C-alpha positions as CSV (number, residue, x, y, z in Angstrom):
1,P,-6.8,-1.4,2.9
2,A,-5.1,-3.6,2.3
3,A,-5.8,-7.7,3.1
4,S,-4.8,-8.8,6.3
5,P,-0.9,-10.1,5.7
6,W,-2.4,-13.7,7.1
7,P,-6.1,-14.5,4.8
8,G,-9.2,-15.8,5.7
9,R,-7.8,-15.5,9.1
10,G,-9.5,-12.1,10.1
11,P,-7.2,-9.7,11.4
12,C,-4.6,-10.8,13.9
13,R,-5.6,-14.1,13.4
14,G,-2.8,-16.7,12.4
15,A,-0.2,-14.4,12.7
16,R,1.6,-16.2,15.5
17,R,5.4,-17.3,13.8
18,S,4.9,-15.1,11.0
19,A,7.6,-12.8,10.0
20,A,7.0,-9.3,11.1
21,P,5.7,-7.0,8.0
22,R,8.3,-5.8,6.6
23,T,8.1,-2.6,5.0
24,S,11.4,-0.9,5.2
25,P,11.6,1.7,6.6
26,W,8.9,1.2,8.6
27,L,7.8,5.0,10.2
28,E,9.3,7.7,12.1
29,S,8.8,7.8,15.5
30,D,7.5,10.9,17.7
31,S,11.2,10.5,19.3
32,A,13.6,7.3,17.7
33,G,13.9,8.3,14.5
34,T,13.3,5.8,11.8
35,I,12.4,2.8,13.0
36,S,12.6,-0.8,10.7
37,S,11.9,-4.5,11.8
38,K,16.2,-4.9,10.2
39,K,17.3,-2.6,13.0
40,L,14.8,-4.3,15.6
41,R,16.7,-7.6,14.0
42,G,18.1,-9.4,17.1
43,Q,16.1,-8.2,20.0
44,R,12.6,-9.0,21.4
45,Y,10.1,-6.2,20.9
46,V,6.6,-5.0,21.7
47,I,4.2,-2.7,19.4
48,Y,1.2,-1.9,20.2
49,F,-1.2,-0.4,17.8
50,Y,-4.4,2.1,18.5
51,P,-7.2,4.3,17.1
52,K,-6.3,7.8,18.8
53,D,-3.9,10.0,20.7
54,D,-5.6,11.9,23.9
55,T,-8.6,9.5,23.7
56,P,-9.8,8.0,27.2
57,G,-9.1,4.6,26.3
58,C,-6.0,5.1,24.4
59,T,-4.6,7.0,26.6
60,K,-4.9,4.7,29.5
61,E,-3.8,2.4,28.4
62,A,-0.6,4.4,27.0
63,C,-0.3,5.3,30.8
64,S,0.0,1.4,31.6
65,F,3.1,1.2,29.6
66,R,4.7,4.2,30.2
67,D,4.2,3.1,34.0
68,N,5.6,-0.2,33.6
69,I,8.4,0.8,31.1
70,P,11.0,0.5,33.9
71,R,10.2,-3.4,34.6
72,F,10.0,-3.8,30.1
73,K,13.5,-2.4,30.1
74,D,14.7,-4.7,33.0
75,L,13.7,-8.0,30.8
76,G,15.4,-5.5,27.5
77,V,12.8,-5.5,25.7
78,P,11.4,-2.2,23.8
79,V,8.1,-0.5,23.2
80,F,6.6,1.4,20.6
81,G,2.6,2.5,20.1
82,A,2.0,2.7,17.0
83,S,-1.6,4.6,15.6
84,P,-2.7,6.5,12.7
85,D,-2.3,10.4,14.7
86,D,0.4,12.4,13.1
87,A,3.1,13.9,14.2
88,K,1.8,16.9,16.0
89,A,-1.0,14.7,18.1
90,H,1.4,12.5,19.1
91,G,4.0,15.4,20.1
92,K,1.3,16.5,22.1
93,F,0.0,13.2,23.1
94,V,3.6,12.4,24.6
95,T,4.3,15.9,26.1
96,K,0.5,15.7,28.0
97,Y,1.1,11.8,29.7
98,Q,5.5,11.8,29.7
99,L,5.1,9.2,27.6
100,N,8.5,7.5,27.7
101,F,8.9,5.1,24.7
102,P,8.6,5.8,21.0
103,L,4.8,6.5,19.0
104,L,5.1,5.3,15.1
105,I,3.4,8.0,12.9
106,D,1.3,6.1,10.7
107,P,-0.9,8.1,9.0
108,E,-1.1,6.8,5.9
109,K,-1.6,3.8,7.4
110,K,1.5,1.4,6.2
111,L,2.1,-0.3,9.1
112,L,-1.4,-0.7,10.6
113,E,-2.4,-2.4,6.7
114,A,0.3,-4.4,7.2
115,F,-0.3,-6.2,10.6
116,G,-4.2,-6.5,10.0
117,V,-5.2,-3.6,12.0
118,W,-6.4,-1.4,10.1
119,V,-10.2,-2.6,9.5
120,E,-13.7,-2.8,8.7
121,K,-16.1,-1.6,11.8
122,S,-18.9,-1.2,12.5
123,M,-21.4,1.1,15.6
124,Y,-24.9,1.9,15.0
125,G,-25.3,-0.1,11.6
126,R,-22.7,2.9,10.0
127,T,-19.7,0.6,9.0
128,Y,-16.3,2.7,8.8
129,F,-12.1,1.7,8.8
130,G,-10.2,1.7,11.6
131,V,-8.1,0.9,14.4
132,Q,-8.6,-2.7,15.8
133,R,-6.7,-2.0,19.8
134,A,-3.7,-5.5,19.4
135,T,-0.5,-5.8,20.3
136,F,2.6,-8.2,18.8
137,V,5.4,-9.4,20.5
138,I,8.2,-10.4,18.0
139,D,11.5,-11.9,18.8
140,A,14.7,-11.5,17.7
141,K,14.6,-13.8,14.6
142,G,11.6,-11.5,13.5
143,K,8.4,-13.8,13.4
144,V,5.9,-12.3,15.7
145,E,5.7,-14.8,19.0
146,H,2.7,-13.6,20.4
147,V,-0.6,-11.6,19.4
148,W,-3.0,-9.9,21.4
149,P,-6.4,-9.1,19.3
150,K,-9.0,-6.7,20.5
151,V,-7.5,-6.3,23.6
152,K,-9.1,-3.7,25.9
153,A,-6.9,-0.4,27.3
154,E,-7.3,-1.4,30.6
155,G,-4.4,-3.7,32.2
156,H,-2.8,-4.5,29.0
157,A,0.4,-3.6,29.8
158,A,0.6,-5.7,32.5
159,Q,-0.8,-8.6,30.4
160,V,2.0,-8.3,28.4
161,L,4.6,-8.0,31.1
162,E,3.9,-11.4,32.5
163,Y,3.5,-13.0,28.9
164,L,7.6,-12.0,28.6
165,Q,8.6,-13.0,32.0
166,G,7.2,-16.3,31.1
167,G,3.9,-16.1,33.1
């Protein structure tokens, strides 16, 4: 994987107030066409990264965002999910759980690497690469405003909302 955009600070660390990665365009989404940082300039938005569609933790997190989308809309803050899954997997996930926000399609892991969330992990003595669950708030100028690295899926959307509401 590519080095973190914030070298020497580990995945997601030191990202605060750095420019959001500019891959142009970022990616296709399952429902919103092509998404890029340029298209989103002028508005605050949330992008959360998760490992895999239709797995227990990722489903809890997605459904939590789904259930809170009206509150995010009231704040004028769009939400995007991103994982290395392909369009077909995203389509099934969106349909099965009636997700009401776009999922970014990133099987080549370009966005995941750009945000520093495609990382080396280890389990049972085996190392492998995977997605570090993380969430970013990007401000209207395209700067990283806030980062939650190593997110706990359950209740996380409420935590993001609380931050956006100034709490």
